[in-house]
Legacy VTK file of the C-alpha trace (Angstrom):
# vtk DataFile Version 3.0
C-alpha trace
ASCII
DATASET POLYDATA
POINTS 123 float
-14.817 -372.209 230.758
-11.428 -370.511 230.517
-10.104 -373.057 228.003
-13.169 -372.763 225.766
-12.921 -368.966 225.834
-9.239 -369.160 224.853
-10.058 -371.555 222.001
-12.829 -369.271 220.743
-10.522 -366.249 220.918
-7.750 -368.102 219.069
-10.129 -369.124 216.269
-11.473 -365.583 216.062
-7.965 -364.053 215.850
-6.881 -366.522 213.144
-9.981 -365.805 211.081
-9.487 -362.038 211.479
-5.972 -362.421 210.031
-6.768 -364.943 207.284
-10.396 -364.178 206.465
-12.878 -361.327 206.398
-16.124 -360.297 208.000
-19.217 -361.788 206.400
-22.866 -361.171 207.163
-24.913 -364.021 208.590
-28.549 -363.217 207.824
-31.289 -364.992 209.749
-34.880 -364.655 208.550
-37.327 -365.352 211.375
-41.045 -365.776 210.763
-43.365 -365.650 213.767
-46.900 -366.942 213.380
-49.627 -365.508 215.608
-50.794 -368.652 217.447
-53.950 -366.959 218.741
-54.964 -365.866 215.233
-53.286 -368.222 212.731
-55.276 -366.793 209.817
-53.472 -363.481 210.169
-50.268 -362.762 208.305
-47.127 -363.897 210.106
-44.574 -361.293 211.120
-41.069 -361.523 209.719
-37.808 -360.187 211.070
-34.288 -360.167 209.663
-31.301 -360.383 211.987
-27.791 -359.688 210.694
-24.592 -360.713 212.492
-21.037 -360.079 211.245
-18.658 -362.899 212.215
-15.227 -363.458 210.718
-14.937 -366.311 208.235
-12.642 -367.888 205.672
-14.307 -368.763 202.369
-12.993 -371.576 200.179
-14.029 -373.784 197.288
-14.615 -377.513 197.525
-12.046 -379.507 195.582
-12.946 -381.924 192.786
-12.426 -384.977 195.030
-14.885 -383.635 197.625
-17.418 -382.894 194.897
-17.031 -386.367 193.361
-17.162 -388.265 196.664
-20.194 -386.375 197.966
-22.910 -386.118 195.335
-24.644 -383.241 197.132
-21.725 -380.780 196.764
-22.031 -378.638 193.649
-19.184 -376.928 191.822
-20.431 -373.457 192.845
-20.871 -374.336 196.555
-18.551 -372.563 198.993
-17.161 -373.615 202.384
-17.372 -371.044 205.172
-15.251 -371.640 208.267
-16.835 -369.222 210.753
-15.964 -368.171 214.298
-18.611 -368.651 216.983
-17.465 -366.204 219.658
-19.391 -363.149 218.429
-22.557 -364.975 217.354
-25.667 -364.758 219.498
-27.218 -367.591 217.460
-25.288 -369.973 215.238
-25.976 -370.522 211.548
-28.762 -372.905 210.566
-29.889 -374.450 207.308
-31.962 -371.816 205.523
-29.941 -368.830 206.761
-27.955 -366.710 204.307
-24.312 -365.662 204.222
-23.584 -362.408 202.420
-20.097 -361.751 201.040
-19.928 -358.451 199.190
-22.765 -358.630 196.667
-22.915 -362.461 196.676
-25.615 -364.208 198.709
-25.214 -367.858 199.673
-27.985 -369.985 201.176
-26.773 -372.223 204.003
-27.478 -375.854 203.071
-25.321 -377.620 205.684
-23.805 -376.700 209.061
-21.298 -378.538 211.253
-20.536 -377.113 214.693
-17.130 -377.744 216.278
-17.010 -377.952 220.064
-14.162 -378.598 222.515
-16.176 -381.445 224.015
-19.257 -382.791 222.203
-22.362 -381.070 223.530
-20.450 -378.145 225.029
-19.829 -374.575 223.879
-19.321 -374.223 220.121
-15.920 -372.925 219.018
-16.499 -372.631 215.270
-18.877 -373.524 212.450
-18.285 -374.993 209.022
-21.110 -374.067 206.659
-21.798 -375.016 203.061
-23.245 -372.103 201.115
-25.020 -372.341 197.778
-25.960 -369.548 195.374
LINES 1 124
123 0 1 2 3 4 5 6 7 8 9 10 11 12 13 14 15 16 17 18 19 20 21 22 23 24 25 26 27 28 29 30 31 32 33 34 35 36 37 38 39 40 41 42 43 44 45 46 47 48 49 50 51 52 53 54 55 56 57 58 59 60 61 62 63 64 65 66 67 68 69 70 71 72 73 74 75 76 77 78 79 80 81 82 83 84 85 86 87 88 89 90 91 92 93 94 95 96 97 98 99 100 101 102 103 104 105 106 107 108 109 110 111 112 113 114 115 116 117 118 119 120 121 122
């Protein structure tokens, strides 16, 4: 575990220097299974990881038909997150809100502890 912790800390320190804190907003809806006709309860959870935001270049947009010109790439640290980003979450940067449409988790060894996330956000 020591190596993974060092990798997570290194990624976090690099993103603190080169990026900024963003808000990862998770909207959770809980349905009452005993009474499904009742209104579901909703909760919003905000986390503030460090991330670097960048644009996709023209080649990436042309080679992958699902990337739009206003999509943004978020390279996000995993160390401070209690739950990683998922499709449908939102990333808030200042007054801009991006919906997460794709997430790739980076781990030291596949299936192990996540070191960082690369998310595609769409307005």
